[in-house]
C-alpha positions in Angstrom: 0.0 -0.2 0.0 1.4 3.5 -0.8 2.6 5.9 1.8 1.1 9.4 1.9 3.8 11.7 1.9 3.1 15.0 3.6 1.4 18.3 2.1 4.6 20.1 2.3 6.6 17.4 0.4 4.2 17.3 -2.2 3.3 21.0 -3.4 6.5 23.0 -4.0 8.3 25.8 -2.2 7.0 28.3 -5.0 3.4 27.0 -4.3 3.4 27.0 -1.0 4.7 30.7 -0.9 1.8 31.6 -3.4 -0.9 30.3 -1.5 0.5 31.8 1.9 0.4 35.3 0.3 -2.9 34.6 -1.1 -4.0 33.8 2.6 -2.4 36.9 3.7 -3.7 39.1 1.2 -7.4 37.8 2.5 -7.0 38.7 5.9 -7.7 42.4 5.8 -10.9 41.7 3.6 -11.8 39.4 6.2 -11.5 41.3 9.3 -13.4 44.3 7.9 -16.2 42.2 7.2 -16.2 41.2 10.6 -15.6 44.9 11.9 -18.7 45.7 9.4 -21.0 43.1 11.0 -20.1 44.1 14.4 -20.9 48.0 13.2 -24.1 47.4 11.3 -24.8 45.0 14.8 -24.4 48.2 16.6 -27.7 48.7 19.1 -30.3 50.3 16.7 -29.2 48.7 13.6 -31.6 46.2 13.4 -29.2 43.4 12.1 -30.5 40.7 14.3 -33.7 40.5 12.2 -32.2 40.6 9.2 -31.6 37.5 6.8 -28.2 36.4 6.1 -28.3 37.5 2.4 -29.9 40.8 3.8 -26.9 41.1 6.1 -24.8 40.4 3.2 -26.3 43.3 1.0 -26.1 45.8 3.9 -22.5 44.8 4.0 -21.3 45.5 0.3 -24.0 48.3 -0.5 -22.0 51.5 -1.3 -21.7 54.1 1.5 -23.4 57.4 0.9 -21.4 59.8 -0.8 -20.2 62.4 1.5 -18.7 65.7 0.9 -14.7 66.0 1.0 -12.9 67.0 3.9 -12.7 70.4 5.5 -11.9 73.9 4.8 -9.4 76.8 6.6 -12.2 77.4 9.0 -14.5 74.5 9.0 -15.5 71.2 7.4 -19.4 71.0 7.0 -20.5 67.7 8.2 -22.9 65.7 5.6 -26.5 65.5 5.4 -27.9 62.9 7.7 -31.4 63.1 6.4 -32.9 62.4 10.2 -36.3 63.2 11.2 -35.1 64.3 14.4 -36.9 67.0 16.4 -33.8 68.8 17.5 -33.7 72.3 15.9 -31.6 72.8 13.0 -28.5 74.9 12.6 -26.2 75.5 9.8 -24.0 72.8 9.1 -21.1 75.0 8.6 -20.6 76.3 12.1 -19.6 74.0 14.6 -21.5 73.9 17.8 -20.2 76.6 20.4 -21.0 75.6 23.9 -19.8 72.7 26.3 -16.4 71.9 24.6 -14.5 69.2 26.1 -10.6 69.9 26.1 -8.9 67.1 24.8 -5.2 68.5 24.8 -3.3 71.8 25.1 0.0 73.7 25.6 2.5 70.9 27.4 -0.3 68.3 27.5 1.0 66.9 24.4 4.0 65.2 25.9 4.0 61.7 24.6 2.9 62.5 21.1 5.7 61.6 18.6 6.7 61.5 14.9 5.9 59.0 12.1 6.8 59.2 8.6 7.3 57.6 5.8 10.9 56.3 6.5 8.4 53.2 7.9 7.7 52.2 4.3 11.3 53.2 2.7 10.5 57.1 2.2 13.1 59.7 3.0 11.1 62.2 4.7 12.4 63.9 8.1 9.7 65.2 10.8 9.9 65.7 14.3 7.9 67.0 16.9 8.4 69.4 20.0 6.2 70.0 22.7 6.2 73.3 24.8 3.5 75.4 26.6 2.6 76.8 23.5 1.2 73.4 21.9 2.9 70.7 19.8 5.0 72.2 16.9 5.3 69.3 13.7 8.9 70.5 12.0 9.7 68.4 8.7 11.8 68.2 5.7 9.0 66.5 3.1 10.2 64.4 0.7 7.5 63.4 -2.2 9.4 60.4 -3.5 9.6 56.9 -1.8 6.4 57.5 0.9 5.5 61.4 0.9 4.5 61.7 4.4 5.3 63.0 7.6 3.0 63.0 11.2 2.8 63.3 14.8 0.5 61.2 16.7 -0.3 60.7 20.3 0.2 57.8 22.4 -2.4 55.1 22.8 -5.3 56.4 25.2 -5.9 53.9 28.0 -8.9 53.7 28.5 -10.1 54.8 25.2 -11.4 58.1 24.8 -15.2 58.1 25.2 -16.6 61.4 23.0 -19.8 59.5 22.0 -21.4 63.0 23.7 -19.8 64.9 21.2 -20.2 66.0 17.5 -16.7 66.3 16.2 -13.3 67.8 16.8 -11.7 71.4 17.1 -8.3 72.0 16.1 -6.7 75.0 17.0 -3.2 75.3 14.7 -1.1 77.7 13.3 -0.5 76.1 9.7 1.2 77.1 6.6 -1.0 76.5 3.9 -1.0 73.2 3.3 -3.4 70.4 3.4 -3.4 68.4 6.3 -5.1 65.2 7.5 -6.8 64.2 10.8 -6.6 60.5 11.5 -8.1 58.6 14.3 -7.8 55.0 15.3 -10.7 53.4 17.1 -10.5 49.9 19.6 -12.7 47.8 17.1 -14.3 45.5 19.9 -12.8 42.5 18.1 -10.0 41.6 19.7 -8.2 44.0 18.2 -8.7 42.1 14.9 -8.4 45.4 12.8 -4.9 45.9 13.9 -3.9 42.8 11.8 -4.4 45.0 8.5 -1.0 46.4 7.7 -1.3 50.2 8.8 -4.7 49.2 10.6 -7.7 51.0 10.2 -8.1 54.6 10.8 -10.9 57.1 10.1 -9.4 60.2 8.4 -10.4 63.7 7.1 -8.3 66.7 5.2 -8.2 70.4 6.3 -6.8 73.1 5.1 -4.5 76.0 7.0 -4.1 79.6 6.2 -0.3 80.5 5.4 -0.7 82.8 8.2 -2.1 83.0 11.6 -4.7 81.0 13.7 -6.7 78.2 11.9 -9.6 77.0 13.7 -10.7 73.6 12.3 -14.4 71.9 12.9 -14.3 68.2 11.8 -17.5 66.6 12.9 -17.4 62.6 13.0 -19.8 62.3 10.6 -17.6 63.7 8.1 -14.9 60.5 8.4 -13.7 58.2 6.3 -12.9 54.8 7.1 -9.3 54.1 5.5 -6.2 51.6 5.6 -3.0 52.7 4.4 -4.3 56.1 2.4 -6.9 53.9 0.6 -10.9 54.3 1.1 -12.5 51.1 2.5 -15.7 50.5 0.5 -17.8 48.8 3.3 -20.3 51.2 5.2 -18.5 50.9 8.3 -19.8 53.0 11.5 -17.4 55.5 13.6 -17.6 54.3 17.2 -16.9 57.8 19.3 -17.2 55.7 22.5 -13.8 53.8 21.6 -10.8 56.6 20.1 -7.8 55.3 21.3 -5.1 57.4 19.1 -5.1 61.0 17.4 -2.7 61.5 14.5 -2.0 64.9 12.1 -0.2 63.9 8.6 1.0 65.6 6.1 0.6 63.6 2.9 1.0 63.5 -0.7 -2.5 61.3 -0.7 -5.9 62.5 0.0 -8.5 61.2 2.7 -10.6 59.8 -1.0 -7.1 57.8 -1.8 -6.4 60.6 -4.4 -3.7 63.0 -4.6 -3.8 65.4 -2.1 -3.7 69.2 -4.0 -2.4 71.0 -0.9 0.8 68.4 -0.5 4.4 70.5 -1.0 7.3 69.1 -0.5 10.1 70.9 1.2 10.6 72.5 4.6 7.6 72.4 6.7 6.3 73.7 10.6 2.9 73.3 11.9 2.0 74.5 15.5 -1.2 72.7 17.3 -2.2 74.6 20.3 -4.9 72.7 21.3 -7.9 69.8 20.4 -11.2 70.2 21.8 -14.3 68.1 21.3 -17.5 70.1 20.8 -21.4 68.6 21.1 
């Protein structure tokens, strides 16, 4: 009776490597699918009453179009279509009371730089913290990556901003277009962190060439993104599980296209404060 050889001996090394790479490519899709299902299964989503086919249809339905990210002063939230009885207000104007200070001045201690050198780029940037806030200085090189950033340490426990509508940034810019990126705990034992680069919620904003820029970014404006590429699933941002904030200057916009406000060369940005507004 012929003996059976182990599969590893039957299949050639190139075949085994090819299959392994294929499985690795499936990991982000599987993780996002699981994350999307958990997002839709949140209270009020009624996912438990859907059939399996309905659930799949909800997951693959393209997200509703939203307006691109911010302006030099405000970012207008996308229309929600809600029939709420709350009084209406100008969506381009951020709420003005009940603000919650997240970080300001030397409270930025622990923020650190993360630049395109992690992916073979040559940009150099650093974060300096003082009584007036965080100053990001950099020499931006477009080739090989094209981004510099400063990011917070991990928030433990995560920030719960579920009672807030968005973030207001007080920034002294240089006329460039920047990006805010927010990381959240996914409630799935960190499965989204298996995706290289992780899942981030992002929005772009402009800065004035001189003086203070107040940027209003509603949570409803954030787009799910993995390594500067939009995620096609209609995931739900969970403001109760914010684990990290990051400010970037990147040659890629939040829609995955070219950032028209990108500029190589010397960079200096001062972040005075970040607040959450209801």
